[in-house]
Every structure is written in C-alpha cells, then in structure tokens.
Biopython code that builds the backbone (N, CA, C, O; Angstrom):
import numpy as np
from Bio.PDB.StructureBuilder import StructureBuilder

atoms = [
    (1, "MET", "N", (0.784, -1.277, 0.041)),
    (1, "MET", "CA", (0.009, -0.032, 0.008)),
    (1, "MET", "C", (0.897, 1.250, -0.024)),
    (1, "MET", "O", (0.609, 2.178, -0.780)),
    (2, "TRP", "N", (1.928, 1.293, 0.765)),
    (2, "TRP", "CA", (2.733, 2.450, 0.748)),
    (2, "TRP", "C", (3.425, 2.782, -0.501)),
    (2, "TRP", "O", (3.677, 3.954, -0.780)),
    (3, "LEU", "N", (3.775, 1.706, -1.342)),
    (3, "LEU", "CA", (4.322, 1.906, -2.656)),
    (3, "LEU", "C", (3.254, 2.447, -3.536)),
    (3, "LEU", "O", (3.549, 3.311, -4.362)),
    (4, "GLN", "N", (2.060, 2.018, -3.429)),
    (4, "GLN", "CA", (0.989, 2.558, -4.264)),
    (4, "GLN", "C", (0.713, 4.015, -3.958)),
    (4, "GLN", "O", (0.467, 4.802, -4.872)),
    (5, "ARG", "N", (0.749, 4.386, -2.697)),
    (5, "ARG", "CA", (0.561, 5.829, -2.289)),
    (5, "ARG", "C", (1.799, 6.627, -2.698)),
    (5, "ARG", "O", (1.647, 7.811, -2.999)),
    (6, "LEU", "N", (2.907, 6.120, -2.731)),
    (6, "LEU", "CA", (4.095, 6.833, -3.105)),
    (6, "LEU", "C", (4.343, 7.016, -4.431)),
    (6, "LEU", "O", (4.766, 8.104, -4.823)),
    (7, "LEU", "N", (4.111, 5.971, -5.297)),
    (7, "LEU", "CA", (4.477, 5.993, -6.712)),
    (7, "LEU", "C", (3.216, 6.089, -7.641)),
    (7, "LEU", "O", (3.089, 6.977, -8.484)),
    (8, "VAL", "N", (2.317, 5.125, -7.422)),
    (8, "VAL", "CA", (1.190, 4.886, -8.501)),
    (8, "VAL", "C", (0.221, 6.020, -8.417)),
    (8, "VAL", "O", (-0.082, 6.613, -9.452)),
    (9, "ILE", "N", (-0.296, 6.372, -7.252)),
    (9, "ILE", "CA", (-1.228, 7.437, -7.225)),
    (9, "ILE", "C", (-0.807, 8.776, -7.775)),
    (9, "ILE", "O", (-1.609, 9.405, -8.465)),
    (10, "PRO", "N", (0.419, 9.267, -7.515)),
    (10, "PRO", "CA", (0.853, 10.506, -8.122)),
    (10, "PRO", "C", (0.912, 10.430, -9.624)),
    (10, "PRO", "O", (0.621, 11.408, -10.313)),
    (11, "VAL", "N", (1.266, 9.340, -10.113)),
    (11, "VAL", "CA", (1.432, 9.195, -11.616)),
    (11, "VAL", "C", (-0.038, 9.218, -12.277)),
    (11, "VAL", "O", (-0.284, 9.847, -13.305)),
    (12, "LEU", "N", (-0.967, 8.473, -11.579)),
    (12, "LEU", "CA", (-2.308, 8.362, -12.142)),
    (12, "LEU", "C", (-2.982, 9.756, -11.984)),
    (12, "LEU", "O", (-3.823, 10.070, -12.827)),
    (13, "ARG", "N", (-2.690, 10.601, -10.994)),
    (13, "ARG", "CA", (-3.245, 11.936, -10.813)),
    (13, "ARG", "C", (-2.632, 12.840, -11.969)),
    (13, "ARG", "O", (-3.345, 13.710, -12.470)),
    (14, "LEU", "N", (-1.421, 12.667, -12.370)),
    (14, "LEU", "CA", (-0.886, 13.344, -13.516)),
    (14, "LEU", "C", (-1.571, 13.014, -14.711)),
    (14, "LEU", "O", (-1.705, 13.882, -15.573)),
    (15, "ALA", "N", (-2.019, 11.882, -14.874)),
    (15, "ALA", "CA", (-2.713, 11.332, -16.037)),
    (15, "ALA", "C", (-4.235, 11.764, -16.072)),
    (15, "ALA", "O", (-4.914, 11.548, -17.076)),
    (16, "GLY", "N", (-4.713, 12.336, -15.028)),
    (16, "GLY", "CA", (-6.011, 12.840, -15.105)),
    (16, "GLY", "C", (-7.011, 12.244, -14.012)),
    (16, "GLY", "O", (-8.155, 12.682, -13.894)),
    (17, "MET", "N", (-6.525, 11.267, -13.261)),
    (17, "MET", "CA", (-7.428, 10.542, -12.353)),
    (17, "MET", "C", (-7.774, 11.511, -11.259)),
    (17, "MET", "O", (-6.922, 12.295, -10.840)),
    (18, "ILE", "N", (-9.021, 11.483, -10.774)),
    (18, "ILE", "CA", (-9.453, 12.430, -9.749)),
    (18, "ILE", "C", (-9.967, 11.575, -8.586)),
    (18, "ILE", "O", (-10.209, 10.375, -8.721)),
    (19, "GLU", "N", (-10.121, 12.237, -7.448)),
    (19, "GLU", "CA", (-10.640, 11.540, -6.238)),
    (19, "GLU", "C", (-12.158, 11.298, -6.402)),
    (19, "GLU", "O", (-12.841, 11.940, -7.199)),
    (20, "PRO", "N", (-12.605, 10.396, -5.649)),
    (20, "PRO", "CA", (-14.052, 10.087, -5.805)),
    (20, "PRO", "C", (-15.001, 11.331, -5.380)),
    (20, "PRO", "O", (-16.066, 11.561, -5.953)),
    (21, "TRP", "N", (-14.518, 12.070, -4.362)),
    (21, "TRP", "CA", (-15.286, 13.231, -3.947)),
    (21, "TRP", "C", (-15.286, 14.303, -5.066)),
    (21, "TRP", "O", (-16.247, 15.048, -5.265)),
    (22, "GLU", "N", (-14.194, 14.324, -5.746)),
    (22, "GLU", "CA", (-14.202, 15.271, -6.966)),
    (22, "GLU", "C", (-15.115, 14.881, -8.056)),
    (22, "GLU", "O", (-15.857, 15.669, -8.642)),
    (23, "GLY", "N", (-15.013, 13.566, -8.303)),
    (23, "GLY", "CA", (-15.920, 13.005, -9.400)),
    (23, "GLY", "C", (-17.419, 13.190, -9.120)),
    (23, "GLY", "O", (-18.230, 13.308, -10.037)),
    (24, "SER", "N", (-17.751, 13.210, -7.853)),
    (24, "SER", "CA", (-19.247, 13.293, -7.437)),
    (24, "SER", "C", (-19.751, 14.743, -7.570)),
    (24, "SER", "O", (-20.964, 14.950, -7.531)),
    (25, "GLN", "N", (-18.878, 15.758, -7.724)),
    (25, "GLN", "CA", (-19.360, 17.079, -7.772)),
    (25, "GLN", "C", (-20.360, 17.398, -8.883)),
    (25, "GLN", "O", (-21.334, 18.120, -8.675)),
    (26, "THR", "N", (-20.090, 16.832, -10.087)),
    (26, "THR", "CA", (-21.021, 17.037, -11.180)),
    (26, "THR", "C", (-22.429, 16.478, -10.902)),
    (26, "THR", "O", (-23.454, 17.105, -11.171)),
    (27, "SER", "N", (-22.408, 15.300, -10.367)),
    (27, "SER", "CA", (-23.725, 14.680, -10.052)),
    (27, "SER", "C", (-24.453, 15.400, -8.935)),
    (27, "SER", "O", (-25.680, 15.505, -8.945)),
    (28, "LEU", "N", (-23.658, 15.914, -7.933)),
    (28, "LEU", "CA", (-24.203, 16.620, -6.867)),
    (28, "LEU", "C", (-24.788, 17.923, -7.373)),
    (28, "LEU", "O", (-25.895, 18.267, -6.960)),
    (29, "HIS", "N", (-24.110, 18.684, -8.254)),
    (29, "HIS", "CA", (-24.509, 19.937, -8.833)),
    (29, "HIS", "C", (-25.883, 19.698, -9.603)),
    (29, "HIS", "O", (-26.861, 20.427, -9.434)),
    (30, "ALA", "N", (-25.863, 18.631, -10.446)),
    (30, "ALA", "CA", (-27.124, 18.406, -11.229)),
    (30, "ALA", "C", (-28.319, 17.967, -10.369)),
    (30, "ALA", "O", (-29.467, 18.088, -10.797)),
    (31, "LEU", "N", (-28.050, 17.456, -9.151)),
    (31, "LEU", "CA", (-29.011, 16.993, -8.171)),
    (31, "LEU", "C", (-29.495, 18.124, -7.343)),
    (31, "LEU", "O", (-30.686, 18.157, -7.035)),
    (32, "LEU", "N", (-28.706, 19.025, -6.968)),
    (32, "LEU", "CA", (-28.917, 19.963, -5.869)),
    (32, "LEU", "C", (-29.127, 21.359, -6.264)),
    (32, "LEU", "O", (-29.864, 22.069, -5.579)),
    (33, "ALA", "N", (-28.511, 21.841, -7.371)),
    (33, "ALA", "CA", (-28.475, 23.339, -7.813)),
    (33, "ALA", "C", (-29.842, 23.735, -8.352)),
    (33, "ALA", "O", (-30.420, 23.139, -9.260)),
    (34, "PRO", "N", (-30.291, 24.778, -7.715)),
    (34, "PRO", "CA", (-31.769, 25.183, -8.153)),
    (34, "PRO", "C", (-31.834, 25.660, -9.623)),
    (34, "PRO", "O", (-32.911, 25.613, -10.216)),
    (35, "GLU", "N", (-30.780, 26.091, -10.195)),
    (35, "GLU", "CA", (-30.847, 26.609, -11.669)),
    (35, "GLU", "C", (-30.961, 25.463, -12.733)),
    (35, "GLU", "O", (-31.288, 25.651, -13.905)),
    (36, "VAL", "N", (-30.659, 24.295, -12.193)),
    (36, "VAL", "CA", (-30.696, 23.048, -13.099)),
    (36, "VAL", "C", (-32.086, 22.862, -13.725)),
    (36, "VAL", "O", (-32.239, 22.430, -14.867)),
    (37, "GLU", "N", (-33.106, 23.221, -12.893)),
    (37, "GLU", "CA", (-34.502, 23.033, -13.448)),
    (37, "GLU", "C", (-34.674, 23.750, -14.714)),
    (37, "GLU", "O", (-35.353, 23.246, -15.609)),
    (38, "LYS", "N", (-34.116, 24.873, -14.852)),
    (38, "LYS", "CA", (-34.281, 25.736, -16.139)),
    (38, "LYS", "C", (-33.311, 25.319, -17.200)),
    (38, "LYS", "O", (-33.282, 25.948, -18.257)),
    (39, "GLN", "N", (-32.496, 24.278, -16.988)),
    (39, "GLN", "CA", (-31.502, 23.891, -17.952)),
    (39, "GLN", "C", (-31.724, 22.391, -18.364)),
    (39, "GLN", "O", (-30.769, 21.624, -18.487)),
    (40, "SER", "N", (-32.975, 22.021, -18.563)),
    (40, "SER", "CA", (-33.196, 20.625, -18.945)),
    (40, "SER", "C", (-32.533, 20.143, -20.120)),
    (40, "SER", "O", (-32.575, 20.867, -21.115)),
    (41, "GLY", "N", (-31.943, 19.070, -20.180)),
    (41, "GLY", "CA", (-31.251, 18.490, -21.308)),
    (41, "GLY", "C", (-29.802, 19.037, -21.420)),
    (41, "GLY", "O", (-29.120, 18.719, -22.395)),
    (42, "ALA", "N", (-29.363, 19.767, -20.548)),
    (42, "ALA", "CA", (-28.010, 20.367, -20.628)),
    (42, "ALA", "C", (-26.932, 19.281, -20.281)),
    (42, "ALA", "O", (-27.246, 18.259, -19.671)),
    (43, "TYR", "N", (-25.661, 19.535, -20.688)),
    (43, "TYR", "CA", (-24.582, 18.622, -20.489)),
    (43, "TYR", "C", (-23.761, 19.249, -19.284)),
    (43, "TYR", "O", (-23.495, 20.451, -19.268)),
    (44, "TYR", "N", (-23.377, 18.391, -18.290)),
    (44, "TYR", "CA", (-22.617, 18.835, -17.205)),
    (44, "TYR", "C", (-21.304, 17.962, -17.185)),
    (44, "TYR", "O", (-21.287, 16.753, -17.416)),
    (45, "SER", "N", (-20.216, 18.730, -16.882)),
    (45, "SER", "CA", (-18.988, 17.999, -16.771)),
    (45, "SER", "C", (-17.921, 18.848, -16.043)),
    (45, "SER", "O", (-17.827, 20.057, -16.252)),
    (46, "GLN", "N", (-17.183, 18.234, -15.252)),
    (46, "GLN", "CA", (-15.952, 19.092, -14.626)),
    (46, "GLN", "C", (-14.830, 19.360, -15.531)),
    (46, "GLN", "O", (-14.251, 20.446, -15.528)),
    (47, "ILE", "N", (-14.492, 18.321, -16.360)),
    (47, "ILE", "CA", (-13.471, 18.451, -17.289)),
    (47, "ILE", "C", (-14.004, 18.000, -18.698)),
    (47, "ILE", "O", (-14.170, 16.797, -18.899)),
    (48, "ALA", "N", (-14.253, 18.833, -19.589)),
    (48, "ALA", "CA", (-14.706, 18.460, -20.884)),
    (48, "ALA", "C", (-13.698, 17.922, -21.839)),
    (48, "ALA", "O", (-12.527, 18.295, -21.758)),
    (49, "ARG", "N", (-14.082, 17.071, -22.734)),
    (49, "ARG", "CA", (-13.127, 16.546, -23.721)),
    (49, "ARG", "C", (-13.506, 17.001, -25.086)),
    (49, "ARG", "O", (-13.516, 16.220, -26.037)),
    (50, "TYR", "N", (-13.822, 18.281, -25.190)),
    (50, "TYR", "CA", (-14.180, 18.831, -26.379)),
    (50, "TYR", "C", (-12.900, 19.256, -27.246)),
    (50, "TYR", "O", (-11.811, 19.466, -26.713)),
    (51, "LYS", "N", (-13.104, 19.359, -28.533)),
    (51, "LYS", "CA", (-11.970, 19.772, -29.411)),
    (51, "LYS", "C", (-11.671, 21.206, -29.314)),
    (51, "LYS", "O", (-10.503, 21.587, -29.385)),
    (52, "ASP", "N", (-12.754, 22.122, -29.139)),
    (52, "ASP", "CA", (-12.534, 23.501, -29.066)),
    (52, "ASP", "C", (-12.003, 23.928, -27.696)),
    (52, "ASP", "O", (-12.552, 23.485, -26.688)),
    (53, "LYS", "N", (-10.970, 24.762, -27.606)),
    (53, "LYS", "CA", (-10.351, 25.073, -26.375)),
    (53, "LYS", "C", (-11.334, 25.756, -25.324)),
    (53, "LYS", "O", (-11.232, 25.496, -24.125)),
    (54, "ALA", "N", (-12.228, 26.580, -25.785)),
    (54, "ALA", "CA", (-13.151, 27.193, -24.926)),
    (54, "ALA", "C", (-13.993, 26.291, -24.117)),
    (54, "ALA", "O", (-14.334, 26.591, -22.973)),
    (55, "SER", "N", (-14.306, 25.274, -24.652)),
    (55, "SER", "CA", (-15.199, 24.266, -23.999)),
    (55, "SER", "C", (-14.469, 23.295, -23.138)),
    (55, "SER", "O", (-15.100, 22.614, -22.329)),
    (56, "ARG", "N", (-13.176, 23.192, -23.262)),
    (56, "ARG", "CA", (-12.422, 22.224, -22.483)),
    (56, "ARG", "C", (-12.305, 22.361, -20.980)),
    (56, "ARG", "O", (-12.040, 21.401, -20.256)),
    (57, "LYS", "N", (-12.509, 23.577, -20.542)),
    (57, "LYS", "CA", (-12.397, 23.825, -19.078)),
    (57, "LYS", "C", (-13.582, 23.203, -18.421)),
    (57, "LYS", "O", (-13.520, 23.113, -17.195)),
    (58, "GLY", "N", (-14.604, 22.778, -18.994)),
    (58, "GLY", "CA", (-15.744, 22.074, -18.316)),
    (58, "GLY", "C", (-16.575, 23.093, -17.810)),
    (58, "GLY", "O", (-16.353, 24.238, -18.202)),
    (59, "GLY", "N", (-17.519, 22.885, -16.988)),
    (59, "GLY", "CA", (-18.406, 23.815, -16.381)),
    (59, "GLY", "C", (-19.805, 23.349, -16.422)),
    (59, "GLY", "O", (-20.084, 22.220, -16.826)),
    (60, "TRP", "N", (-20.694, 24.196, -16.011)),
    (60, "TRP", "CA", (-22.119, 23.852, -15.865)),
    (60, "TRP", "C", (-23.001, 24.965, -16.368)),
    (60, "TRP", "O", (-22.910, 26.046, -15.787)),
    (61, "PRO", "N", (-23.837, 24.842, -17.365)),
    (61, "PRO", "CA", (-23.945, 23.656, -18.190)),
    (61, "PRO", "C", (-22.924, 23.949, -19.416)),
    (61, "PRO", "O", (-22.485, 25.075, -19.650)),
    (62, "LEU", "N", (-22.621, 22.850, -20.129)),
    (62, "LEU", "CA", (-21.811, 22.979, -21.350)),
    (62, "LEU", "C", (-22.727, 22.968, -22.469)),
    (62, "LEU", "O", (-23.878, 22.541, -22.380)),
    (63, "SER", "N", (-22.181, 23.469, -23.586)),
    (63, "SER", "CA", (-22.986, 23.447, -24.815)),
    (63, "SER", "C", (-22.936, 22.006, -25.307)),
    (63, "SER", "O", (-21.986, 21.293, -24.986)),
    (64, "SER", "N", (-23.859, 21.582, -26.023)),
    (64, "SER", "CA", (-24.007, 20.174, -26.540)),
    (64, "SER", "C", (-22.689, 19.919, -27.487)),
    (64, "SER", "O", (-22.305, 20.757, -28.303)),
    (65, "PRO", "N", (-22.115, 18.788, -27.295)),
    (65, "PRO", "CA", (-20.975, 18.415, -28.219)),
    (65, "PRO", "C", (-21.407, 18.170, -29.594)),
    (65, "PRO", "O", (-20.589, 18.217, -30.513)),
    (66, "ASN", "N", (-22.720, 17.896, -29.802)),
    (66, "ASN", "CA", (-23.204, 17.613, -31.106)),
    (66, "ASN", "C", (-24.402, 18.467, -31.439)),
    (66, "ASN", "O", (-25.409, 18.353, -30.741)),
    (67, "PRO", "N", (-24.376, 19.322, -32.460)),
    (67, "PRO", "CA", (-25.595, 20.140, -32.668)),
    (67, "PRO", "C", (-26.761, 19.449, -33.045)),
    (67, "PRO", "O", (-27.821, 20.076, -33.057)),
    (68, "LEU", "N", (-26.738, 18.130, -33.389)),
    (68, "LEU", "CA", (-27.959, 17.415, -33.731)),
    (68, "LEU", "C", (-28.554, 16.806, -32.464)),
    (68, "LEU", "O", (-29.546, 16.087, -32.581)),
    (69, "ALA", "N", (-28.041, 17.033, -31.302)),
    (69, "ALA", "CA", (-28.553, 16.514, -30.063)),
    (69, "ALA", "C", (-29.832, 17.213, -29.655)),
    (69, "ALA", "O", (-30.584, 16.685, -28.836)),
    (70, "HIS", "N", (-30.101, 18.402, -30.212)),
    (70, "HIS", "CA", (-31.348, 19.103, -29.943)),
    (70, "HIS", "C", (-32.157, 19.306, -31.249)),
    (70, "HIS", "O", (-32.931, 20.253, -31.392)),
    (71, "ASP", "N", (-31.949, 18.428, -32.127)),
    (71, "ASP", "CA", (-32.725, 18.494, -33.468)),
    (71, "ASP", "C", (-33.880, 17.587, -33.265)),
    (71, "ASP", "O", (-33.721, 16.379, -33.093)),
    (72, "ASP", "N", (-35.166, 18.223, -33.287)),
    (72, "ASP", "CA", (-36.327, 17.390, -33.042)),
    (72, "ASP", "C", (-36.672, 16.431, -34.189)),
    (72, "ASP", "O", (-37.255, 15.368, -33.975)),
    (73, "ALA", "N", (-36.322, 16.808, -35.338)),
    (73, "ALA", "CA", (-36.473, 15.849, -36.532)),
    (73, "ALA", "C", (-35.601, 14.604, -36.426)),
    (73, "ALA", "O", (-36.052, 13.500, -36.729)),
    (74, "VAL", "N", (-34.444, 14.767, -36.028)),
    (74, "VAL", "CA", (-33.413, 13.645, -35.879)),
    (74, "VAL", "C", (-34.015, 12.814, -34.756)),
    (74, "VAL", "O", (-34.093, 11.594, -34.899)),
    (75, "ALA", "N", (-34.462, 13.432, -33.602)),
    (75, "ALA", "CA", (-34.975, 12.681, -32.447)),
    (75, "ALA", "C", (-36.185, 11.854, -32.907)),
    (75, "ALA", "O", (-36.357, 10.710, -32.488)),
    (76, "LYS", "N", (-36.981, 12.418, -33.730)),
    (76, "LYS", "CA", (-38.213, 11.628, -34.236)),
    (76, "LYS", "C", (-37.716, 10.519, -35.047)),
    (76, "LYS", "O", (-38.197, 9.410, -34.818)),
    (77, "ARG", "N", (-36.801, 10.645, -35.987)),
    (77, "ARG", "CA", (-36.284, 9.592, -36.777)),
    (77, "ARG", "C", (-35.706, 8.474, -35.940)),
    (77, "ARG", "O", (-35.958, 7.301, -36.215)),
    (78, "LEU", "N", (-34.964, 8.804, -34.960)),
    (78, "LEU", "CA", (-34.406, 7.866, -34.058)),
    (78, "LEU", "C", (-35.423, 7.076, -33.219)),
    (78, "LEU", "O", (-35.272, 5.877, -32.983)),
    (79, "TRP", "N", (-36.468, 7.802, -32.777)),
    (79, "TRP", "CA", (-37.590, 7.223, -32.098)),
    (79, "TRP", "C", (-38.299, 6.140, -32.966)),
    (79, "TRP", "O", (-38.541, 5.018, -32.522)),
    (80, "ASP", "N", (-38.630, 6.553, -34.272)),
    (80, "ASP", "CA", (-39.304, 5.823, -35.164)),
    (80, "ASP", "C", (-38.530, 4.516, -35.541)),
    (80, "ASP", "O", (-39.099, 3.429, -35.643)),
    (81, "ALA", "N", (-37.252, 4.696, -35.730)),
    (81, "ALA", "CA", (-36.373, 3.515, -36.063)),
    (81, "ALA", "C", (-36.379, 2.567, -34.850)),
    (81, "ALA", "O", (-36.499, 1.354, -35.021)),
    (82, "SER", "N", (-36.259, 3.069, -33.718)),
    (82, "SER", "CA", (-36.167, 2.290, -32.476)),
    (82, "SER", "C", (-37.509, 1.419, -32.248)),
    (82, "SER", "O", (-37.485, 0.272, -31.801)),
    (83, "GLU", "N", (-38.689, 2.116, -32.615)),
    (83, "GLU", "CA", (-39.904, 1.374, -32.501)),
    (83, "GLU", "C", (-39.951, 0.265, -33.501)),
    (83, "GLU", "O", (-40.464, -0.798, -33.150)),
    (84, "VAL", "N", (-39.475, 0.395, -34.704)),
    (84, "VAL", "CA", (-39.517, -0.648, -35.626)),
    (84, "VAL", "C", (-38.617, -1.758, -35.248)),
    (84, "VAL", "O", (-38.940, -2.913, -35.524)),
    (85, "LEU", "N", (-37.472, -1.483, -34.614)),
    (85, "LEU", "CA", (-36.482, -2.540, -34.244)),
    (85, "LEU", "C", (-37.075, -3.268, -32.976)),
    (85, "LEU", "O", (-36.859, -4.473, -32.845)),
    (86, "VAL", "N", (-37.779, -2.612, -32.083)),
    (86, "VAL", "CA", (-38.464, -3.335, -30.912)),
    (86, "VAL", "C", (-39.559, -4.065, -31.345)),
    (86, "VAL", "O", (-39.755, -5.136, -30.772)),
    (87, "GLN", "N", (-40.403, -3.689, -32.328)),
    (87, "GLN", "CA", (-41.526, -4.423, -32.765)),
    (87, "GLN", "C", (-41.041, -5.682, -33.565)),
    (87, "GLN", "O", (-41.693, -6.727, -33.569)),
    (88, "ALA", "N", (-39.919, -5.533, -34.208)),
    (88, "ALA", "CA", (-39.397, -6.696, -35.014)),
    (88, "ALA", "C", (-39.106, -7.957, -34.130)),
    (88, "ALA", "O", (-39.094, -9.073, -34.649)),
    (89, "ARG", "N", (-38.891, -7.792, -32.907)),
    (89, "ARG", "CA", (-38.401, -8.907, -32.062)),
    (89, "ARG", "C", (-39.552, -9.681, -31.690)),
    (89, "ARG", "O", (-39.423, -10.678, -30.979)),
]
sb = StructureBuilder()
sb.init_structure("model")
sb.init_model(0)
sb.init_chain("A")
sb.init_seg("    ")
for serial, (resi, resn, name, xyz) in enumerate(atoms, 1):
    if name == "N":
        sb.init_residue(resn, " ", resi, " ")
    sb.init_atom(name, np.array(xyz, "f"), 0.0, 1.0, " ", f" {name:<3s}", serial, name[0])
structure = sb.get_structure()
C-alpha cells in the first residue's frame, strides 16, 4: 500500500485521475443546484473533452458536443427507427 501511495497514485493523478469526492461534484450539482431546473437536457462536466479550447475547461452547463442533439427531426427519426426494431423482435 505504501508503494501505491508513493508512486502509483501521483502518476495516475498526473494522467487525469480524480478523487471520488471530486468526481461526485457534477452529479451533486445536477441534483442539488436550483438553476438546473431551467437547464433541462444540458450537459454537465467538470473536465470536458471537447476539441475546441473554450469548452475544454468544463463547467455547468456545457454546450452540446453535437448540434444534432437538440434537433427534433433527428430525435423523431431515431424514435421511429427504435420502435421498428423493438416491434421486429
């Protein structure tokens, strides 16, 4: 255990590993923050993996990584295709 604390954990932290309490912050924010009610369907992340630098810092809420995520026509096509697949079984 001492070797793990001394060597492995610092290397993993440099690679981006976070503590459990840090990882829970996004879920807690989405659960407890009163402004979340007005942001239905928003993306929440502490550290974003977006290609554009402005979005990489994370935050609450983030813009959708895919502009089609809020396209009602695409959502309807997906729903219809899903219904066909479920009924086929």
